[in-house]
Every structure is written in C-alpha cells, then in structure tokens.
N, CA, C and O atoms as CSV, one atom per row, in Angstrom:
chain,resi,resn,atom,element,x,y,z
A,1,UNK,N,N,0.894,-1.058,0.179
A,1,UNK,CA,C,0.211,-0.026,-0.142
A,1,UNK,C,C,0.834,1.285,0.021
A,1,UNK,O,O,0.214,2.298,-0.302
A,2,UNK,N,N,2.174,1.345,0.562
A,2,UNK,CA,C,2.811,2.541,0.953
A,2,UNK,C,C,3.712,2.612,-0.677
A,2,UNK,O,O,4.087,3.697,-1.123
A,3,UNK,N,N,3.903,1.591,-1.252
A,3,UNK,CA,C,4.420,1.722,-2.481
A,3,UNK,C,C,3.521,2.253,-3.581
A,3,UNK,O,O,3.972,2.714,-4.629
A,4,UNK,N,N,2.304,2.173,-3.311
A,4,UNK,CA,C,1.711,2.736,-4.146
A,4,UNK,C,C,1.213,4.239,-3.987
A,4,UNK,O,O,1.049,5.047,-4.902
A,5,UNK,N,N,1.045,4.402,-2.874
A,5,UNK,CA,C,1.588,6.147,-2.579
A,5,UNK,C,C,2.352,6.678,-3.066
A,5,UNK,O,O,2.061,7.795,-3.493
A,6,UNK,N,N,3.921,6.093,-3.284
A,6,UNK,CA,C,5.103,6.717,-3.718
A,6,UNK,C,C,5.045,6.949,-5.099
A,6,UNK,O,O,5.438,7.974,-5.656
A,7,UNK,N,N,4.421,5.725,-5.769
A,7,UNK,CA,C,4.275,5.767,-7.211
A,7,UNK,C,C,3.371,6.997,-7.547
A,7,UNK,O,O,3.668,7.782,-8.448
A,8,UNK,N,N,2.176,7.130,-6.722
A,8,UNK,CA,C,1.240,8.057,-6.904
A,8,UNK,C,C,1.942,9.498,-6.564
A,8,UNK,O,O,1.479,10.410,-7.249
A,9,UNK,N,N,3.058,9.919,-5.561
A,9,UNK,CA,C,3.320,11.049,-5.227
A,9,UNK,C,C,4.411,11.581,-6.375
A,9,UNK,O,O,4.647,12.773,-6.569
A,10,UNK,N,N,4.956,10.612,-7.008
A,10,UNK,CA,C,6.055,10.417,-7.771
A,10,UNK,C,C,5.176,10.794,-9.412
A,10,UNK,O,O,5.908,11.299,-10.263
A,11,UNK,N,N,3.845,10.580,-9.775
A,11,UNK,CA,C,3.838,10.882,-10.942
A,11,UNK,C,C,3.028,12.036,-10.284
A,11,UNK,O,O,3.135,12.624,-11.360
A,12,UNK,N,N,2.466,12.726,-9.680
A,12,UNK,CA,C,2.020,13.768,-9.453
A,12,UNK,C,C,3.193,14.916,-9.388
A,12,UNK,O,O,3.007,16.123,-9.546
A,13,UNK,N,N,4.221,14.382,-9.165
A,13,UNK,CA,C,5.539,15.312,-8.561
A,13,UNK,C,C,5.586,15.902,-10.587
A,13,UNK,O,O,5.234,16.909,-11.202
A,14,UNK,N,N,6.204,14.624,-10.931
A,14,UNK,CA,C,6.267,14.563,-12.674
A,14,UNK,C,C,5.740,15.527,-13.552
A,14,UNK,O,O,6.208,16.257,-14.425
A,15,UNK,N,N,4.161,15.227,-12.862
A,15,UNK,CA,C,3.120,15.792,-14.045
A,15,UNK,C,C,3.471,17.458,-13.766
A,15,UNK,O,O,3.835,18.115,-14.741
A,16,UNK,N,N,3.358,18.132,-12.417
A,16,UNK,CA,C,3.606,19.180,-11.954
A,16,UNK,C,C,4.930,20.120,-12.605
A,16,UNK,O,O,4.903,21.278,-13.023
A,17,UNK,N,N,6.117,19.126,-12.517
A,17,UNK,CA,C,7.138,19.429,-12.955
A,17,UNK,C,C,7.302,19.539,-14.249
A,17,UNK,O,O,8.198,20.235,-14.726
A,18,UNK,N,N,6.434,18.847,-14.984
A,18,UNK,CA,C,6.373,18.702,-16.874
A,18,UNK,C,C,5.444,20.246,-16.808
A,18,UNK,O,O,5.685,20.949,-17.790
A,19,UNK,N,N,4.638,20.739,-16.012
A,19,UNK,CA,C,3.924,21.320,-16.531
A,19,UNK,C,C,4.689,22.982,-15.874
A,19,UNK,O,O,4.269,23.989,-16.445
A,20,UNK,N,N,5.404,23.125,-15.105
A,20,UNK,CA,C,5.953,24.266,-14.843
A,20,UNK,C,C,7.381,24.364,-15.517
A,20,UNK,O,O,8.014,25.416,-15.423
A,21,UNK,N,N,7.946,23.154,-16.271
A,21,UNK,CA,C,8.912,23.620,-17.063
A,21,UNK,C,C,8.320,24.081,-19.011
A,21,UNK,O,O,8.899,24.619,-19.953
A,22,UNK,N,N,7.039,23.551,-18.829
A,22,UNK,CA,C,6.534,23.925,-20.489
A,22,UNK,C,C,6.368,25.242,-20.169
A,22,UNK,O,O,6.759,26.050,-21.011
A,23,UNK,N,N,5.652,25.857,-18.675
A,23,UNK,CA,C,5.195,26.965,-18.789
A,23,UNK,C,C,6.077,28.215,-18.428
A,23,UNK,O,O,5.779,29.409,-18.475
A,24,UNK,N,N,7.646,27.394,-17.927
A,24,UNK,CA,C,8.715,28.487,-17.773
A,24,UNK,C,C,9.282,28.517,-19.340
A,24,UNK,O,O,10.142,29.320,-19.704
A,25,UNK,N,N,8.694,27.560,-20.183
A,25,UNK,CA,C,9.728,27.631,-21.630
A,25,UNK,C,C,8.995,28.778,-21.994
A,25,UNK,O,O,9.567,29.846,-22.214
A,26,UNK,N,N,7.709,28.634,-22.080
A,26,UNK,CA,C,6.903,29.402,-23.188
A,26,UNK,C,C,6.576,31.110,-22.775
A,26,UNK,O,O,6.233,32.068,-23.467
A,27,UNK,N,N,6.900,30.931,-21.135
A,27,UNK,CA,C,7.153,32.408,-20.780
A,27,UNK,C,C,8.221,33.052,-20.805
A,27,UNK,O,O,8.141,34.280,-20.763
A,28,UNK,N,N,9.574,32.386,-20.886
A,28,UNK,CA,C,10.481,32.839,-21.606
A,28,UNK,C,C,10.666,32.952,-22.926
A,28,UNK,O,O,11.569,33.725,-23.246
A,29,UNK,N,N,10.124,32.451,-23.738
A,29,UNK,CA,C,10.509,32.529,-24.896
A,29,UNK,C,C,9.233,33.387,-25.660
A,29,UNK,O,O,9.097,33.358,-26.883
A,30,UNK,N,N,8.391,34.096,-24.820
A,30,UNK,CA,C,7.624,35.139,-25.563
A,30,UNK,C,C,8.059,36.553,-25.887
A,30,UNK,O,O,7.325,37.324,-26.507
A,31,UNK,N,N,9.358,36.902,-25.423
A,31,UNK,CA,C,9.857,38.101,-25.682
A,31,UNK,C,C,10.839,38.048,-27.106
A,31,UNK,O,O,11.184,39.010,-27.791
A,32,UNK,N,N,11.108,36.850,-27.273
A,32,UNK,CA,C,12.038,36.580,-28.409
A,32,UNK,C,C,11.173,36.991,-29.880
A,32,UNK,O,O,11.547,37.420,-30.972
A,33,UNK,N,N,10.092,36.697,-29.414
A,33,UNK,CA,C,9.154,36.614,-30.519
A,33,UNK,C,C,8.025,37.919,-30.937
A,33,UNK,O,O,7.051,37.895,-31.690
A,34,UNK,N,N,8.754,39.322,-29.900
A,34,UNK,CA,C,8.187,40.454,-30.337
A,34,UNK,C,C,8.865,41.173,-31.591
A,34,UNK,O,O,10.038,41.222,-31.961
A,35,UNK,N,N,7.437,41.823,-32.214
A,35,UNK,CA,C,8.206,42.340,-33.468
A,35,UNK,C,C,9.091,43.673,-33.171
A,35,UNK,O,O,8.930,44.445,-32.226
A,36,UNK,N,N,9.936,43.747,-34.068
A,36,UNK,CA,C,10.620,45.326,-33.607
A,36,UNK,C,C,9.650,45.862,-33.463
A,36,UNK,O,O,9.463,46.095,-32.269
A,37,UNK,N,N,8.397,46.421,-34.481
A,37,UNK,CA,C,7.878,47.431,-34.377
A,37,UNK,C,C,7.411,47.609,-32.927
A,37,UNK,O,O,7.541,48.743,-32.467
A,38,UNK,N,N,6.988,46.845,-32.293
A,38,UNK,CA,C,6.503,46.993,-30.639
A,38,UNK,C,C,7.554,46.972,-29.927
A,38,UNK,O,O,7.436,46.614,-28.755
A,39,UNK,N,N,9.003,47.389,-30.500
A,39,UNK,CA,C,10.095,47.609,-29.418
A,39,UNK,C,C,10.296,49.018,-29.288
A,39,UNK,O,O,10.155,49.411,-30.445
A,40,UNK,N,N,10.550,50.053,-28.547
A,40,UNK,CA,C,11.090,51.279,-28.161
A,40,UNK,C,C,12.233,50.966,-28.874
A,40,UNK,O,O,12.990,50.001,-28.769
A,41,UNK,N,N,12.259,52.670,-30.193
A,41,UNK,CA,C,13.569,52.712,-30.079
A,41,UNK,C,C,14.672,53.115,-29.323
A,41,UNK,O,O,14.347,53.888,-28.422
A,42,UNK,N,N,16.010,52.827,-29.386
A,42,UNK,CA,C,17.162,53.363,-28.932
A,42,UNK,C,C,17.340,54.399,-29.464
A,42,UNK,O,O,17.088,54.627,-30.647
A,43,UNK,N,N,17.939,55.412,-28.424
A,43,UNK,CA,C,17.871,56.787,-28.264
A,43,UNK,C,C,19.637,56.913,-28.415
A,43,UNK,O,O,20.256,55.944,-27.975
A,44,UNK,N,N,20.342,57.899,-28.932
A,44,UNK,CA,C,21.388,58.293,-29.053
A,44,UNK,C,C,22.282,58.437,-27.783
A,44,UNK,O,O,23.478,58.243,-27.564
A,45,UNK,N,N,20.878,58.992,-26.791
A,45,UNK,CA,C,21.657,59.275,-25.470
A,45,UNK,C,C,21.535,58.423,-24.600
A,45,UNK,O,O,22.131,58.807,-23.593
A,46,UNK,N,N,20.770,56.839,-24.369
A,46,UNK,CA,C,21.256,55.987,-24.077
A,46,UNK,C,C,22.521,55.700,-23.610
A,46,UNK,O,O,23.464,55.611,-24.397
A,47,UNK,N,N,22.671,55.526,-22.272
A,47,UNK,CA,C,23.900,54.873,-21.893
A,47,UNK,C,C,24.461,53.974,-22.614
A,47,UNK,O,O,25.633,54.194,-22.919
A,48,UNK,N,N,23.912,52.884,-23.035
A,48,UNK,CA,C,24.757,51.535,-23.957
A,48,UNK,C,C,25.147,52.290,-25.147
A,48,UNK,O,O,26.353,52.302,-25.395
A,49,UNK,N,N,24.285,52.982,-26.005
A,49,UNK,CA,C,24.250,54.040,-27.276
A,49,UNK,C,C,25.391,54.686,-27.034
A,49,UNK,O,O,26.319,54.583,-27.837
A,50,UNK,N,N,25.501,55.419,-25.943
A,50,UNK,CA,C,26.686,56.237,-25.923
A,50,UNK,C,C,27.927,55.476,-25.670
A,50,UNK,O,O,28.989,55.899,-26.128
A,51,UNK,N,N,27.878,54.370,-24.968
A,51,UNK,CA,C,29.375,53.836,-24.476
A,51,UNK,C,C,29.495,52.927,-26.274
A,51,UNK,O,O,30.703,52.813,-26.486
A,52,UNK,N,N,28.959,52.521,-27.081
A,52,UNK,CA,C,29.362,51.556,-28.155
A,52,UNK,C,C,28.882,52.886,-29.493
A,52,UNK,O,O,28.539,52.520,-30.617
A,53,UNK,N,N,28.938,54.188,-29.153
A,53,UNK,CA,C,28.980,55.063,-30.149
A,53,UNK,C,C,28.246,55.204,-31.151
A,53,UNK,O,O,28.582,55.859,-32.137
A,54,UNK,N,N,26.561,54.288,-30.956
A,54,UNK,CA,C,25.649,54.201,-31.843
A,54,UNK,C,C,25.072,55.605,-32.196
A,54,UNK,O,O,24.659,56.497,-31.454
A,55,UNK,N,N,25.194,55.511,-33.908
A,55,UNK,CA,C,24.065,56.475,-34.481
A,55,UNK,C,C,23.449,56.103,-35.609
A,55,UNK,O,O,23.854,55.316,-36.465
A,56,UNK,N,N,22.151,56.890,-35.551
A,56,UNK,CA,C,20.847,56.004,-36.243
A,56,UNK,C,C,20.950,56.309,-37.851
A,56,UNK,O,O,20.115,55.924,-38.670
A,57,UNK,N,N,22.111,57.061,-38.147
A,57,UNK,CA,C,22.257,57.225,-39.816
A,57,UNK,C,C,24.091,57.047,-39.658
A,57,UNK,O,O,24.839,57.921,-39.222
A,58,UNK,N,N,24.456,55.819,-40.093
A,58,UNK,CA,C,25.898,55.578,-40.288
A,58,UNK,C,C,26.722,56.581,-41.385
A,58,UNK,O,O,27.933,56.720,-41.558
A,59,UNK,N,N,25.879,57.046,-41.869
A,59,UNK,CA,C,26.608,57.811,-43.091
A,59,UNK,C,C,27.013,59.225,-42.122
A,59,UNK,O,O,27.959,59.960,-42.404
A,60,UNK,N,N,26.257,59.397,-41.147
A,60,UNK,CA,C,26.986,60.414,-40.270
A,60,UNK,C,C,27.809,60.303,-39.233
A,60,UNK,O,O,28.092,61.208,-38.448
A,61,UNK,N,N,28.306,58.905,-39.211
A,61,UNK,CA,C,29.392,58.699,-38.204
A,61,UNK,C,C,30.673,59.330,-38.382
A,61,UNK,O,O,31.256,59.405,-39.463
A,62,UNK,N,N,31.152,59.848,-37.126
A,62,UNK,CA,C,32.436,60.848,-37.341
A,62,UNK,C,C,33.328,59.723,-36.536
A,62,UNK,O,O,34.519,60.033,-36.535
A,63,UNK,N,N,33.093,58.726,-35.981
A,63,UNK,CA,C,34.119,57.260,-35.658
A,63,UNK,C,C,34.978,56.702,-36.501
A,63,UNK,O,O,34.704,56.053,-37.511
A,64,UNK,N,N,36.267,57.026,-35.967
A,64,UNK,CA,C,37.361,56.311,-36.877
A,64,UNK,C,C,37.096,54.844,-37.470
A,64,UNK,O,O,37.321,54.656,-38.665
A,65,UNK,N,N,36.512,53.556,-36.470
A,65,UNK,CA,C,36.333,52.783,-37.109
A,65,UNK,C,C,35.306,52.424,-37.874
A,65,UNK,O,O,35.214,51.365,-38.495
A,66,UNK,N,N,34.243,53.616,-37.827
A,66,UNK,CA,C,33.095,53.366,-39.257
A,66,UNK,C,C,33.860,53.093,-40.765
A,66,UNK,O,O,34.642,53.926,-41.222
A,67,UNK,N,N,33.596,52.065,-41.342
A,67,UNK,CA,C,34.261,51.470,-42.608
A,67,UNK,C,C,32.854,51.973,-43.374
A,67,UNK,O,O,31.754,51.686,-42.903
A,68,UNK,N,N,33.011,52.771,-44.629
A,68,UNK,CA,C,31.719,53.199,-45.751
A,68,UNK,C,C,31.139,51.867,-46.010
A,68,UNK,O,O,31.875,50.883,-46.084
A,69,UNK,N,N,29.917,51.786,-46.146
A,69,UNK,CA,C,28.969,50.437,-45.840
A,69,UNK,C,C,28.605,49.621,-44.870
A,69,UNK,O,O,27.731,48.783,-45.092
A,70,UNK,N,N,29.131,49.708,-43.790
A,70,UNK,CA,C,28.743,49.318,-42.751
A,70,UNK,C,C,27.454,50.309,-42.337
A,70,UNK,O,O,27.296,51.519,-42.504
A,71,UNK,N,N,26.461,49.122,-41.626
A,71,UNK,CA,C,25.322,49.856,-40.591
A,71,UNK,C,C,24.639,48.557,-40.463
A,71,UNK,O,O,24.751,47.472,-41.033
A,72,UNK,N,N,23.864,49.051,-39.488
A,72,UNK,CA,C,23.126,47.730,-38.729
A,72,UNK,C,C,22.858,46.686,-39.450
A,72,UNK,O,O,23.326,45.572,-39.212
A,73,UNK,N,N,21.855,47.029,-40.672
A,73,UNK,CA,C,21.285,45.975,-41.284
A,73,UNK,C,C,22.124,45.084,-42.084
A,73,UNK,O,O,21.576,44.186,-42.723
A,74,UNK,N,N,23.687,45.265,-42.129
A,74,UNK,CA,C,24.615,43.699,-42.365
A,74,UNK,C,C,25.140,43.600,-41.359
A,74,UNK,O,O,26.259,43.115,-41.522
A,75,UNK,N,N,24.906,43.825,-40.289
A,75,UNK,CA,C,25.647,43.482,-38.870
A,75,UNK,C,C,24.828,42.062,-38.220
A,75,UNK,O,O,23.626,41.826,-38.096
A,76,UNK,N,N,26.075,41.239,-37.869
A,76,UNK,CA,C,25.291,40.012,-37.287
A,76,UNK,C,C,24.660,40.152,-36.365
A,76,UNK,O,O,23.962,39.188,-36.053
A,77,UNK,N,N,24.596,41.419,-35.478
A,77,UNK,CA,C,23.886,41.377,-34.113
A,77,UNK,C,C,22.025,41.906,-34.530
A,77,UNK,O,O,21.025,42.004,-33.818
A,78,UNK,N,N,22.190,42.062,-35.520
A,78,UNK,CA,C,20.774,42.768,-36.317
A,78,UNK,C,C,19.841,41.621,-36.074
A,78,UNK,O,O,20.254,40.548,-35.634
A,79,UNK,N,N,18.241,41.909,-36.439
A,79,UNK,CA,C,18.013,40.638,-36.470
A,79,UNK,C,C,16.604,41.103,-37.266
A,79,UNK,O,O,15.629,40.361,-37.383
A,80,UNK,N,N,16.681,42.419,-37.770
A,80,UNK,CA,C,15.530,43.399,-38.386
A,80,UNK,C,C,15.802,42.852,-40.202
A,80,UNK,O,O,16.393,41.853,-40.612
A,81,UNK,N,N,15.166,43.866,-40.915
A,81,UNK,CA,C,15.061,44.093,-42.409
A,81,UNK,C,C,15.990,45.114,-42.725
A,81,UNK,O,O,16.665,45.833,-41.989
A,82,UNK,N,N,15.868,45.021,-44.352
A,82,UNK,CA,C,17.416,46.046,-44.220
A,82,UNK,C,C,17.003,47.384,-44.434
A,82,UNK,O,O,17.837,48.193,-44.840
A,83,UNK,N,N,15.674,47.779,-44.190
A,83,UNK,CA,C,15.139,49.153,-44.355
A,83,UNK,C,C,14.380,49.174,-42.864
A,83,UNK,O,O,14.051,48.140,-42.282
A,84,UNK,N,N,14.187,50.330,-42.418
A,84,UNK,CA,C,13.216,50.448,-41.298
A,84,UNK,C,C,14.026,50.376,-40.244
A,84,UNK,O,O,15.080,51.011,-40.231
A,85,UNK,N,N,13.555,49.416,-38.989
A,85,UNK,CA,C,13.678,48.997,-37.692
A,85,UNK,C,C,13.791,47.430,-37.381
A,85,UNK,O,O,13.317,46.361,-37.766
A,86,UNK,N,N,14.634,47.899,-36.528
A,86,UNK,CA,C,14.796,45.926,-35.939
A,86,UNK,C,C,15.576,45.669,-34.527
A,86,UNK,O,O,15.684,46.630,-33.765
A,87,UNK,N,N,15.992,44.707,-34.241
A,87,UNK,CA,C,15.794,44.579,-33.017
A,87,UNK,C,C,17.607,43.981,-33.084
A,87,UNK,O,O,18.164,43.445,-34.042
A,88,UNK,N,N,18.115,44.267,-31.892
A,88,UNK,CA,C,19.622,43.924,-32.059
A,88,UNK,C,C,20.160,43.919,-30.329
A,88,UNK,O,O,20.085,44.676,-29.361
A,89,UNK,N,N,20.855,42.270,-30.727
A,89,UNK,CA,C,20.984,41.872,-29.535
A,89,UNK,C,C,22.003,42.695,-28.316
A,89,UNK,O,O,22.054,42.563,-27.093
A,90,UNK,N,N,22.735,43.555,-29.244
A,90,UNK,CA,C,23.480,44.607,-28.288
A,90,UNK,C,C,22.497,45.660,-27.388
A,90,UNK,O,O,23.016,46.443,-26.593
A,91,UNK,N,N,21.427,45.620,-27.534
A,91,UNK,CA,C,20.388,46.550,-27.112
A,91,UNK,C,C,18.570,45.543,-27.137
A,91,UNK,O,O,17.589,45.567,-27.880
A,92,UNK,N,N,18.993,44.715,-25.769
A,92,UNK,CA,C,17.952,43.916,-25.786
A,92,UNK,C,C,16.439,44.774,-25.281
A,92,UNK,O,O,16.472,45.527,-24.308
A,93,UNK,N,N,15.362,44.584,-25.945
A,93,UNK,CA,C,14.235,45.258,-25.588
A,93,UNK,C,C,13.880,46.530,-26.187
A,93,UNK,O,O,12.828,47.119,-25.942
A,94,UNK,N,N,15.044,47.057,-27.204
A,94,UNK,CA,C,14.722,47.999,-27.923
A,94,UNK,C,C,15.361,47.994,-29.486
A,94,UNK,O,O,16.315,47.316,-29.868
A,95,UNK,N,N,14.737,48.735,-30.103
A,95,UNK,CA,C,15.406,48.778,-31.821
A,95,UNK,C,C,15.783,49.525,-32.327
A,95,UNK,O,O,15.660,50.726,-32.086
A,96,UNK,N,N,16.570,48.819,-33.502
A,96,UNK,CA,C,17.740,50.082,-33.813
A,96,UNK,C,C,17.752,50.379,-34.795
A,96,UNK,O,O,17.514,49.262,-35.254
A,97,UNK,N,N,17.847,51.115,-35.820
A,97,UNK,CA,C,17.680,51.827,-37.143
A,97,UNK,C,C,18.661,50.922,-38.237
A,97,UNK,O,O,19.890,50.960,-38.173
A,98,UNK,N,N,17.920,50.115,-39.234
A,98,UNK,CA,C,18.793,49.344,-40.345
A,98,UNK,C,C,19.870,50.551,-40.731
A,98,UNK,O,O,20.890,49.954,-41.078
A,99,UNK,N,N,20.063,51.760,-40.809
A,99,UNK,CA,C,20.938,52.278,-41.336
A,99,UNK,C,C,21.887,52.916,-40.444
A,99,UNK,O,O,22.844,53.561,-40.872
A,100,UNK,N,N,21.541,52.681,-38.718
A,100,UNK,CA,C,22.276,53.019,-37.990
A,100,UNK,C,C,23.374,52.271,-37.465
A,100,UNK,O,O,23.251,51.049,-37.549
A,101,UNK,N,N,24.343,52.683,-36.981
A,101,UNK,CA,C,26.128,52.247,-36.939
A,101,UNK,C,C,26.450,52.051,-35.389
A,101,UNK,O,O,25.893,52.870,-34.658
A,102,UNK,N,N,27.425,50.903,-34.641
A,102,UNK,CA,C,27.878,51.604,-33.625
A,102,UNK,C,C,29.115,50.294,-33.932
A,102,UNK,O,O,29.210,49.317,-34.675
A,103,UNK,N,N,30.012,51.021,-32.778
A,103,UNK,CA,C,31.433,50.288,-32.707
A,103,UNK,C,C,31.913,48.626,-33.104
A,103,UNK,O,O,32.799,47.957,-33.636
A,104,UNK,N,N,30.351,48.538,-32.274
A,104,UNK,CA,C,30.570,46.866,-32.410
A,104,UNK,C,C,29.781,45.860,-33.639
A,104,UNK,O,O,29.118,44.823,-33.676
A,105,UNK,N,N,30.172,46.607,-34.325
A,105,UNK,CA,C,29.432,46.048,-35.766
A,105,UNK,C,C,30.378,45.069,-36.113
A,105,UNK,O,O,31.599,45.023,-35.958
A,106,UNK,N,N,29.641,44.365,-36.568
A,106,UNK,CA,C,30.694,42.768,-36.675
A,106,UNK,C,C,29.708,42.449,-38.283
A,106,UNK,O,O,28.487,42.335,-38.172
A,107,UNK,N,N,30.233,42.354,-39.409
A,107,UNK,CA,C,29.571,41.571,-40.397
A,107,UNK,C,C,29.326,40.439,-40.550
A,107,UNK,O,O,30.137,39.561,-40.258
A,108,UNK,N,N,27.809,40.128,-41.187
A,108,UNK,CA,C,27.016,38.758,-40.846
A,108,UNK,C,C,28.166,37.968,-42.122
A,108,UNK,O,O,28.635,38.460,-43.147
A,109,UNK,N,N,28.327,36.645,-41.552
A,109,UNK,CA,C,28.841,35.947,-42.169
A,109,UNK,C,C,27.703,35.201,-42.745
A,109,UNK,O,O,26.623,35.007,-42.188
A,110,UNK,N,N,28.194,34.655,-44.357
A,110,UNK,CA,C,28.156,33.892,-45.461
A,110,UNK,C,C,26.803,35.182,-46.256
A,110,UNK,O,O,26.347,34.981,-47.382
C-alpha cells in the first residue's frame, strides 16, 4: 500500500514539474517573438548607445572605426530587415535603425 502512494506521489510530482517546465519555456520564449515595431527605439543618448558610439544614420558617423557601407542591416547582431528598424542583441528590448551603426558592428557571415 505504501508503495502505491509513493508511485502516485512521484507521478503527481512529475506532472507538476513537466507543467512548470513547459510554462517556463513558453513564458521565457515570448519576448523573442516580439516584433521590432513593438520595441521602443534606442536613443543616441541611451548610456549603452553612448558607450557603443551608436548613431541612427551610419553615414553621419565621425568614429574612425566606421567603414563605408557598414550599418546595422549588415551586422550579425541585427535581426531586422534592410530598411526601417529591427532588434539588436546589443540593445535588448529596443530597436535600432537599419541604417544605424555602432563600434560593435560585426559583418554578417555568408
């Protein structure tokens, strides 16, 4: 009889643990699906943006590290389209301009 209670307790625990795990994955995954249009734009005055020398228009960058043709749309950290705004891994929860640039620009491979 005690063995049956142990088995039932284990089953209940595993069901609760599985449900909790699924809920955590779903809740943790939701922010990844946010559209760039829903993200607030990063400002050039944002402390992270200042530290990275972010500019909304790469053609206006005065940073000596900037190379002609480099902009957010061709950076590996950018996940938006070639125009408009998109998400950037360096600015979580905010969007950057496709034509923007920062010192962490790393060209996409391939």
